[in-house]
C-alpha positions as CSV (number, residue, x, y, z in Angstrom):
1,M,-79.7,-163.5,-53.4
2,S,-83.4,-163.5,-54.0
3,D,-85.4,-160.5,-55.4
4,T,-86.8,-159.9,-51.9
5,G,-83.3,-159.8,-50.5
6,N,-82.1,-157.4,-53.2
7,A,-85.1,-155.1,-52.5
8,A,-84.3,-155.2,-48.8
9,A,-80.7,-154.3,-49.4
10,R,-81.7,-151.4,-51.7
11,D,-84.1,-150.1,-49.0
12,T,-81.4,-150.3,-46.4
13,D,-78.9,-148.4,-48.6
14,A,-81.4,-145.7,-49.6
15,P,-81.5,-142.5,-47.4
16,L,-84.4,-142.5,-45.0
17,L,-84.4,-138.7,-45.1
18,S,-83.3,-136.4,-47.9
19,V,-83.2,-132.6,-47.6
20,E,-83.0,-130.8,-51.0
21,G,-82.3,-127.1,-51.1
22,L,-84.4,-126.4,-48.0
23,S,-84.8,-122.7,-47.1
24,K,-86.8,-120.9,-44.4
25,T,-87.4,-117.2,-44.5
26,Y,-89.5,-115.3,-41.9
27,S,-91.2,-112.1,-42.8
28,S,-92.3,-109.5,-40.2
29,G,-95.2,-108.3,-42.3
30,R,-95.3,-104.8,-43.7
31,R,-97.3,-103.1,-41.0
32,L,-94.9,-104.2,-38.2
33,A,-91.9,-103.3,-40.3
34,D,-93.2,-99.8,-41.0
35,R,-93.7,-99.2,-37.4
36,L,-90.2,-100.5,-36.3
37,T,-87.9,-99.4,-39.1
38,G,-89.8,-97.5,-41.8
39,R,-88.9,-100.2,-44.3
40,A,-91.5,-102.1,-46.3
41,E,-90.7,-105.5,-44.7
42,I,-88.2,-107.3,-42.6
43,R,-87.1,-110.7,-43.9
44,V,-84.9,-113.1,-42.0
45,Q,-83.4,-116.0,-43.9
46,A,-82.9,-118.5,-41.1
47,V,-82.1,-121.4,-43.4
48,K,-80.6,-121.1,-46.9
49,E,-80.6,-123.9,-49.5
50,V,-79.6,-126.7,-47.2
51,S,-79.1,-130.2,-48.7
52,F,-78.1,-133.5,-47.0
53,S,-79.4,-137.0,-46.5
54,I,-79.5,-139.3,-43.5
55,R,-79.4,-143.1,-43.9
56,R,-81.6,-145.4,-41.9
57,G,-80.2,-146.1,-38.5
58,E,-77.7,-143.3,-38.7
59,I,-77.1,-140.4,-36.3
60,M,-76.5,-137.1,-38.1
61,G,-75.0,-134.5,-35.8
62,L,-75.7,-130.8,-36.6
63,I,-73.5,-128.3,-34.9
64,G,-73.1,-124.5,-34.9
65,E,-73.3,-121.5,-32.7
66,S,-76.6,-120.3,-31.1
67,G,-78.6,-118.4,-33.7
68,C,-77.2,-120.2,-36.7
69,G,-80.5,-121.8,-37.7
70,K,-80.0,-125.4,-36.3
71,S,-83.4,-125.6,-34.5
72,T,-85.2,-123.9,-37.4
73,L,-83.8,-126.5,-39.8
74,G,-84.9,-129.3,-37.6
75,R,-88.4,-128.0,-37.2
76,T,-88.7,-127.1,-40.8
77,I,-87.8,-130.7,-41.8
78,L,-90.8,-131.8,-39.6
79,R,-93.0,-129.0,-41.0
80,L,-93.5,-127.6,-37.6
81,H,-92.4,-124.5,-39.6
82,E,-93.5,-124.4,-43.2
83,P,-90.5,-124.3,-45.6
84,T,-90.1,-121.3,-47.9
85,A,-88.4,-123.4,-50.6
86,G,-86.9,-126.9,-51.2
87,R,-88.1,-130.4,-50.4
88,V,-87.9,-133.0,-47.7
89,I,-88.2,-136.6,-48.8
90,F,-88.9,-139.1,-46.1
91,D,-88.8,-142.8,-47.1
92,G,-89.7,-141.8,-50.6
93,A,-92.6,-139.4,-49.7
94,D,-92.3,-135.7,-50.3
95,V,-93.2,-134.3,-46.9
96,T,-93.4,-130.8,-48.2
97,A,-96.2,-131.7,-50.6
98,L,-98.4,-133.6,-48.1
99,S,-101.9,-132.4,-47.1
100,D,-102.7,-131.8,-43.5
101,D,-104.3,-135.2,-43.1
102,Q,-101.4,-136.9,-44.8
103,M,-99.0,-134.9,-42.6
104,K,-100.8,-136.0,-39.5
105,A,-100.3,-139.6,-40.4
106,M,-96.6,-138.9,-41.2
107,R,-96.0,-137.4,-37.7
108,R,-96.4,-140.9,-36.3
109,R,-93.1,-141.7,-38.0
110,M,-91.3,-138.4,-37.5
111,Q,-91.0,-136.9,-34.0
112,I,-89.0,-134.3,-32.0
113,I,-87.4,-134.1,-28.6
114,F,-87.3,-130.4,-27.5
115,Q,-84.5,-128.6,-25.7
116,D,-86.3,-127.3,-22.6
117,P,-87.9,-130.2,-20.8
118,Y,-90.1,-127.9,-18.7
119,A,-91.4,-125.4,-21.3
120,S,-92.2,-128.3,-23.7
121,L,-94.5,-130.0,-21.2
122,N,-98.0,-128.8,-20.3
123,P,-98.0,-128.1,-16.6
124,R,-101.7,-128.7,-16.3
125,R,-101.5,-132.3,-17.7
126,T,-100.3,-135.4,-15.9
127,V,-97.6,-137.6,-17.4
128,E,-100.2,-140.1,-18.6
129,E,-102.0,-137.3,-20.5
130,I,-98.8,-135.8,-21.9
131,V,-97.3,-139.1,-23.1
132,G,-100.6,-140.7,-24.1
133,L,-101.6,-137.7,-26.3
134,P,-100.1,-139.2,-29.5
135,L,-101.8,-142.5,-28.9
136,R,-105.2,-140.7,-28.7
137,L,-104.5,-138.4,-31.7
138,H,-103.5,-141.3,-33.9
139,G,-106.0,-143.9,-32.6
140,L,-103.2,-146.2,-31.4
141,A,-105.0,-147.3,-28.2
142,S,-108.2,-149.3,-28.0
143,G,-109.6,-147.9,-24.8
144,R,-108.7,-146.4,-21.5
145,E,-106.9,-149.5,-20.1
146,D,-104.9,-150.1,-23.3
147,L,-103.8,-146.4,-23.4
148,R,-102.6,-146.5,-19.8
149,A,-100.8,-149.8,-20.4
150,K,-99.0,-148.5,-23.5
151,T,-98.2,-145.3,-21.7
152,A,-96.8,-147.1,-18.7
153,A,-94.7,-149.3,-20.9
154,I,-92.9,-146.5,-22.7
155,V,-92.5,-144.5,-19.5
156,E,-90.7,-147.5,-17.9
157,K,-88.6,-147.9,-21.1
158,V,-87.1,-144.5,-20.6
159,G,-86.3,-145.1,-16.9
160,L,-89.3,-143.8,-15.0
161,K,-92.0,-145.8,-13.1
162,S,-95.6,-146.5,-13.9
163,A,-96.4,-144.8,-10.5
164,H,-95.3,-141.5,-12.1
165,L,-98.2,-141.5,-14.6
166,D,-100.5,-139.5,-12.3
167,R,-97.9,-136.8,-11.4
168,Y,-97.4,-133.4,-13.0
169,P,-94.2,-132.0,-14.7
170,H,-93.3,-129.7,-11.7
171,Q,-93.0,-132.8,-9.5
172,F,-90.0,-134.0,-11.4
173,S,-86.3,-133.0,-11.8
174,G,-85.0,-131.7,-15.1
175,G,-83.6,-135.0,-16.2
176,Q,-86.8,-136.8,-15.3
177,R,-88.8,-134.2,-17.3
178,Q,-86.6,-134.8,-20.3
179,R,-87.3,-138.5,-20.0
180,I,-91.0,-137.6,-20.2
181,G,-90.4,-135.7,-23.4
182,I,-88.5,-138.6,-24.8
183,A,-91.3,-141.0,-23.9
184,R,-93.8,-138.7,-25.6
185,A,-91.7,-138.7,-28.8
186,L,-91.3,-142.5,-28.7
187,V,-94.8,-143.6,-27.8
188,S,-96.1,-143.7,-31.4
189,H,-93.0,-145.8,-32.4
190,P,-91.5,-143.4,-34.9
191,E,-88.5,-144.1,-37.2
192,F,-86.9,-140.7,-37.2
193,I,-86.4,-138.2,-34.4
194,V,-85.1,-134.7,-34.3
195,C,-83.2,-134.3,-31.0
196,D,-83.1,-130.5,-30.6
197,E,-80.4,-129.9,-28.0
198,P,-82.0,-132.4,-25.7
199,V,-79.2,-132.2,-23.1
200,S,-78.1,-128.6,-23.1
201,A,-80.4,-127.5,-20.3
202,L,-79.3,-130.4,-18.0
203,D,-76.5,-130.8,-15.5
204,V,-73.4,-132.6,-16.9
205,S,-74.0,-135.8,-14.9
206,I,-77.6,-135.9,-16.1
207,Q,-76.5,-135.2,-19.7
208,A,-74.5,-138.4,-19.6
209,Q,-77.5,-140.4,-18.5
210,I,-79.8,-139.0,-21.2
211,I,-77.1,-139.5,-23.9
212,Q,-76.7,-143.1,-22.8
213,L,-80.5,-143.6,-22.8
214,L,-80.8,-142.2,-26.4
215,T,-78.0,-144.5,-27.5
216,E,-79.7,-147.5,-26.0
217,L,-83.1,-146.6,-27.4
218,K,-81.6,-146.1,-30.9
219,Q,-80.3,-149.6,-30.9
220,E,-83.3,-151.2,-29.3
221,M,-86.0,-149.5,-31.5
222,G,-84.0,-149.0,-34.7
223,L,-84.2,-145.2,-34.6
224,T,-82.6,-142.6,-36.8
225,Y,-81.6,-139.3,-35.3
226,L,-80.8,-135.7,-36.4
227,F,-79.0,-134.7,-33.2
228,I,-78.7,-130.9,-32.9
229,S,-76.2,-129.5,-30.4
230,H,-73.7,-126.6,-29.9
231,D,-71.4,-129.0,-27.9
232,I,-68.9,-130.5,-30.3
233,S,-67.8,-133.1,-27.7
234,V,-71.4,-134.5,-27.5
235,I,-71.7,-134.5,-31.3
236,G,-68.3,-136.3,-31.7
237,Y,-69.4,-139.0,-29.2
238,L,-72.8,-139.7,-30.7
239,S,-72.6,-139.0,-34.4
240,D,-71.9,-141.1,-37.5
241,R,-71.7,-138.0,-39.7
242,V,-71.5,-134.3,-38.9
243,A,-72.9,-131.2,-40.6
244,V,-71.5,-127.8,-39.5
245,M,-73.9,-124.9,-39.9
246,Y,-73.1,-121.2,-40.0
247,L,-75.7,-118.4,-40.5
248,G,-78.2,-120.7,-42.1
249,E,-75.9,-122.6,-44.4
250,I,-74.1,-126.0,-44.2
251,V,-70.4,-125.1,-44.5
252,E,-68.9,-128.6,-43.9
253,L,-70.4,-132.1,-44.0
254,G,-68.8,-135.6,-43.7
255,S,-68.2,-138.5,-41.4
256,A,-67.6,-137.6,-37.8
257,E,-64.0,-138.9,-38.0
258,A,-63.2,-136.8,-41.1
259,V,-64.9,-133.6,-40.0
260,L,-63.6,-133.6,-36.4
261,S,-60.1,-135.0,-37.0
262,N,-59.4,-133.2,-40.3
263,P,-61.7,-130.1,-40.4
264,R,-61.3,-128.2,-43.7
265,H,-63.5,-125.2,-43.2
266,P,-62.1,-122.3,-41.1
267,Y,-65.3,-122.2,-39.0
268,T,-65.1,-125.9,-38.2
269,Q,-61.5,-125.4,-37.3
270,S,-62.4,-122.6,-34.9
271,L,-65.0,-124.8,-33.2
272,M,-62.5,-127.6,-32.9
273,S,-59.9,-125.3,-31.3
274,A,-62.3,-124.7,-28.4
275,V,-62.4,-128.4,-27.4
276,P,-60.2,-128.9,-24.4
277,E,-57.2,-131.3,-24.9
278,V,-56.8,-133.3,-21.8
279,D,-53.7,-135.2,-22.8
280,R,-51.7,-132.3,-24.1
281,P,-53.2,-129.0,-22.9
282,G,-51.8,-125.8,-24.5
283,H,-50.5,-127.5,-27.6
284,R,-53.2,-126.3,-30.0
285,N,-53.8,-122.7,-31.1
286,R,-57.0,-121.2,-29.6
287,V,-58.8,-119.6,-32.6
288,R,-60.6,-116.5,-31.3
289,L,-63.1,-115.3,-33.9
290,S,-63.6,-111.5,-34.1
291,G,-67.0,-110.1,-33.7
292,D,-70.4,-111.8,-33.3
293,L,-72.5,-113.9,-35.6
294,P,-73.9,-111.5,-38.2
295,S,-77.6,-110.8,-38.3
296,P,-79.6,-113.0,-40.7
297,I,-81.7,-109.9,-41.5
298,A,-78.6,-108.5,-43.4
299,P,-76.2,-111.4,-44.0
300,P,-72.7,-110.4,-45.4
301,P,-72.2,-110.6,-49.1
302,G,-70.0,-113.3,-50.6
303,C,-69.0,-115.9,-48.0
304,R,-71.1,-115.4,-44.9
305,F,-68.2,-116.3,-42.7
306,H,-65.7,-113.7,-44.2
307,T,-66.4,-111.0,-41.6
308,R,-64.9,-113.2,-38.9
309,C,-62.6,-115.5,-40.8
310,P,-58.8,-115.0,-40.2
311,L,-58.1,-116.5,-43.7
312,A,-60.5,-114.2,-45.7
313,I,-59.3,-112.7,-48.9
314,D,-60.9,-110.4,-51.5
315,I,-62.9,-113.1,-53.3
316,C,-64.4,-114.2,-50.0
317,R,-66.0,-110.7,-49.7
318,R,-67.4,-110.8,-53.3
319,E,-68.5,-114.4,-54.1
320,A,-70.2,-117.2,-52.2
321,P,-68.0,-120.3,-52.2
322,K,-69.3,-123.5,-53.9
323,V,-69.5,-126.8,-52.0
324,E,-66.6,-129.0,-53.0
325,T,-65.5,-132.5,-52.3
326,V,-62.4,-132.7,-50.1
327,G,-62.5,-136.5,-49.3
328,P,-64.7,-139.5,-49.5
329,G,-68.2,-138.3,-48.5
330,H,-66.6,-135.1,-47.1
331,T,-67.6,-131.7,-48.5
332,A,-66.9,-128.1,-47.5
333,A,-67.6,-124.6,-48.9
334,C,-64.5,-122.3,-48.8
335,H,-62.6,-120.5,-51.5
336,R,-59.2,-121.6,-49.9
337,L,-59.8,-125.3,-49.5
338,H,-57.0,-126.3,-51.9
339,E,-54.4,-124.1,-50.2
340,N,-53.9,-126.6,-47.3
341,L,-54.3,-123.8,-44.7
342,S,-55.2,-124.6,-41.1
343,L,-55.9,-122.5,-38.1
344,L,-55.1,-125.5,-35.8
345,E,-51.3,-125.4,-36.1
346,E,-49.8,-126.6,-32.8
347,E,-48.0,-124.3,-30.5
348,E,-44.8,-125.2,-28.8
349,P,-45.3,-125.3,-25.0
350,A,-43.9,-122.3,-23.1
């Protein structure tokens, strides 16, 4: 193989995105904290020392309960929220070290699809104005006619019509509004997209259409996704690899097949137990976790999951577990990984 071919192979194998020890902590400010609680400051650690990588052309699924920090992680990767610590490396560039002008140029290559397809669209702007905004900001259109032509092309690619360009968001259904959001994310021809629960606000039948559209666009445009969802069935259908998040930390990471067919962390097992089994209903234990997700203002000591974990022992309450390898490319953080324990033992039918 030629040197050019070797270089191309190396570029393909290298991660497109690497997240290294990324953390995000919010502070209320002293004055507000004094008024609310009498304490000097309220600090919320939404994301704690998260590390993973995504290969070019891959779909990384990120799953966890509402409030676990999934959306914050996605937005911090894009620097919509500034990280407190850690680095984000995109195609060799340290995103966290870029200036504002450099970050503006980088946003052409890194985009986001938001969860709520109505709240994320300006109700006072037409579809052409909403979708065409990235073209204007980045100087990607050479005049009014070129801007309209490029906007119409991407709108049609996502399943709408060029006749829709002069309409406003309130004139569309939820699924159509989400297609507008997808068109806005794609119009600058990015390489990486954070899909922040893009189907959770939609009816089930419309969810299937949007998932199919995102799959087709990935293949056609060579996209890479971080797909955030609380629906493990959607994650299992779409993802090449899966990261499981609990209270700001990644507790399990691996290929979709490994994580979903052989979950090793008790939290992942509890999520899997909630997935309906159509073929053999009633054969799997339903793991019911006690209590609610703890507050990130005062996370539990030791393992953050120990307050709800049926397998917790004394060490879980004292020490945070280390991330360990449990299979090829499969890691988890639990003190009892090597005891071969599972919450998913099958029950005999009554």
